[in-house]
Wavefront OBJ file of the C-alpha trace (Angstrom):
o trace
v 77.704 118.463 213.434
v 80.046 117.760 215.988
v 83.047 120.294 217.124
v 86.182 119.786 218.515
v 88.871 122.217 219.933
v 91.795 122.325 222.114
v 92.042 124.648 225.074
v 95.524 125.234 227.043
v 97.019 123.519 228.846
v 95.510 120.061 228.174
v 91.941 120.076 227.796
v 90.396 118.492 224.338
v 86.668 119.473 224.367
v 84.431 117.366 222.016
v 80.947 118.547 221.583
v 78.607 115.766 220.033
v 75.633 116.465 218.466
v 73.314 114.036 216.661
v 74.726 111.044 215.393
v 78.014 109.685 215.977
v 79.327 107.116 213.558
v 82.474 104.990 212.977
v 84.050 107.942 210.964
v 83.457 110.497 213.500
v 85.204 108.152 216.030
v 88.003 107.451 213.737
v 88.327 111.161 213.254
v 88.142 111.819 216.924
v 90.939 109.727 217.801
v 93.080 111.206 214.973
v 92.643 114.499 216.777
v 93.408 113.025 220.190
v 96.698 111.745 218.909
v 97.664 115.267 217.280
v 96.230 116.914 220.458
v 98.411 115.051 222.725
v 101.585 115.175 221.034
v 103.012 117.319 223.932
v 101.489 115.250 226.663
v 98.216 113.244 227.584
v 95.260 115.262 227.452
v 91.775 115.520 229.599
v 89.058 114.884 227.045
v 85.748 116.625 227.843
v 82.971 114.744 225.753
v 79.555 116.982 225.645
v 76.991 114.059 224.552
v 74.018 116.030 224.932
v 71.989 115.564 221.815
v 73.721 113.017 220.560
v 73.694 108.820 219.744
v 76.824 106.705 219.608
v 76.588 103.825 216.865
v 77.886 100.243 217.898
v 80.497 100.382 215.384
v 81.863 103.905 216.735
v 81.765 102.495 220.808
v 83.747 99.312 219.580
v 86.266 101.556 217.754
v 86.933 103.506 220.778
v 87.148 100.879 222.909
v 89.897 98.748 220.516
v 91.826 102.076 219.238
v 92.098 104.321 222.032
v 95.691 104.860 223.521
v 95.972 105.236 227.256
v 99.097 107.298 227.149
v 97.382 110.143 225.267
v 94.737 110.646 227.973
v 95.048 111.972 231.483
v 91.155 111.346 231.746
v 87.602 111.450 230.163
v 84.754 113.395 231.477
v 81.778 112.883 229.866
v 78.708 115.356 230.211
v 75.529 114.729 229.791
v 71.994 114.172 231.388
v 70.010 111.642 228.821
v 70.095 108.044 230.506
v 70.648 106.392 227.050
v 73.276 108.472 226.113
v 75.360 107.770 229.445
v 74.555 104.144 229.143
v 76.387 104.291 225.908
v 79.188 106.094 227.347
v 79.494 103.940 230.205
v 79.663 101.100 228.148
v 82.681 102.264 226.105
v 84.300 103.351 229.593
v 84.025 99.739 230.752
v 85.434 98.210 227.638
v 88.401 100.757 227.743
v 89.045 99.376 231.394
v 88.502 95.613 230.704
v 90.874 95.808 227.681
v 93.344 97.775 229.647
v 93.382 101.156 227.187
v 92.603 103.764 229.786
v 94.467 104.210 232.489
v 93.119 107.641 233.712
v 89.774 108.155 235.182
v 86.515 108.276 233.295
v 84.149 110.665 235.083
v 80.488 111.793 234.530
v 78.941 115.163 235.267
v 75.552 116.791 234.121
v 77.187 120.386 233.377
v 80.159 121.700 231.416
v 80.951 123.932 234.652
v 81.100 120.727 236.627
v 83.252 118.872 233.855
v 86.023 122.098 234.304
v 85.969 122.170 237.864
v 86.612 118.380 237.814
v 89.568 118.679 235.532
v 90.864 121.536 237.986
v 90.591 119.605 240.996
v 92.506 116.844 238.896
v 95.331 118.746 238.050
v 95.610 120.198 241.730
v 95.938 116.577 243.178
v 98.281 115.724 240.788
v 100.483 118.695 241.443
v 100.386 117.614 245.017
v 97.663 120.157 246.095
v 94.466 118.808 247.734
l 1 2 3 4 5 6 7 8 9 10 11 12 13 14 15 16 17 18 19 20 21 22 23 24 25 26 27 28 29 30 31 32 33 34 35 36 37 38 39 40 41 42 43 44 45 46 47 48 49 50 51 52 53 54 55 56 57 58 59 60 61 62 63 64 65 66 67 68 69 70 71 72 73 74 75 76 77 78 79 80 81 82 83 84 85 86 87 88 89 90 91 92 93 94 95 96 97 98 99 100 101 102 103 104 105 106 107 108 109 110 111 112 113 114 115 116 117 118 119 120 121 122 123 124 125 126
């Protein structure tokens, strides 16, 4: 089962568990669109314990909207899962559909700390 929730002010947290298919990809992009109504969001995607099929990867690559994303942070430790996530990120960069950063971390805490650093940097901090 996949879970998604929004955390103020600008984090959409996605927890993928099990297989992720095309319908899941479509639903997630719809949720990102809704969450980004007030402005771009960071998307933290926990991919531990998940797989993503080719159709879903292609949909993310073709249909993601860069103006909705401040960045994407993948949380995971499994090499196959991370390779799939990197394939999506690479395709997004090649198509120009991602302007923000894509980062890869090994824990939820590291993801949240990274987002805080990015916010501080954007605000002119260190």
